[in-house]
C-alpha positions in Angstrom: 5.4 7.0 21.5 8.2 9.2 22.8 9.9 11.8 20.6 13.1 9.7 20.7 11.3 6.7 19.3 9.7 8.8 16.6 13.0 10.2 15.5 14.6 6.8 15.7 12.0 5.3 13.4 12.0 8.2 11.0 15.8 7.9 10.7 15.5 4.2 10.0 13.0 4.9 7.2 15.2 7.6 5.7 18.2 5.3 5.9 16.3 2.6 4.0 15.1 5.2 1.5 18.7 6.3 0.9 19.7 2.7 0.2 16.9 2.4 -2.4 17.4 5.8 -4.0 20.5 4.5 -5.9 18.5 1.7 -7.6 15.7 3.9 -8.9 15.4 7.1 -11.0 14.7 10.1 -8.8 11.3 10.5 -10.6 10.4 6.9 -9.8 11.4 7.0 -6.2 7.9 8.0 -4.8 6.3 5.4 -7.0 8.3 2.7 -5.1 8.4 3.8 -1.6 4.6 4.5 -1.1 3.4 1.1 -2.4 6.1 -0.7 -0.4 5.1 1.1 2.7 1.4 0.3 2.1 2.3 -3.4 1.6 4.4 -3.6 4.7 1.6 -2.0 6.7 -1.0 -4.4 5.3 1.3 -7.3 6.2 1.7 -6.0 9.7 -2.1 -5.7 10.2 -2.8 -9.1 8.8 0.0 -10.9 10.5 -2.1 -12.2 13.5 -4.5 -13.9 11.1 -1.9 -15.3 8.7 -1.7 -18.9 10.1 -5.5 -19.1 10.3 -5.8 -18.1 6.6 -3.1 -20.6 5.5 -4.7 -23.4 7.5 -8.1 -22.7 5.8 -6.4 -22.5 2.4 -4.8 -25.9 2.9 -8.2 -27.4 3.6 -9.5 -26.2 0.2 -7.6 -28.2 -2.4 -9.1 -26.3 -5.4 -7.3 -23.1 -4.1 -3.6 -22.8 -4.6 -0.9 -20.4 -3.7 1.0 -19.1 -6.7 4.7 -18.6 -5.6 5.6 -17.0 -8.9 
């Protein structure tokens, strides 16, 4: 990764953080960003297997996806 890409990505993260900052108390900010970052990373890591898991899930009728 070049220095330019690193700075570009860091700026993107801070721009998103600035957007979120207005919606949360300053003391709660860290409690929101870290879990969201971890969830996004987990989603990226599992993305190649997502369709395979959904196909397996659809074959097992006793398992359901709760969409809230």
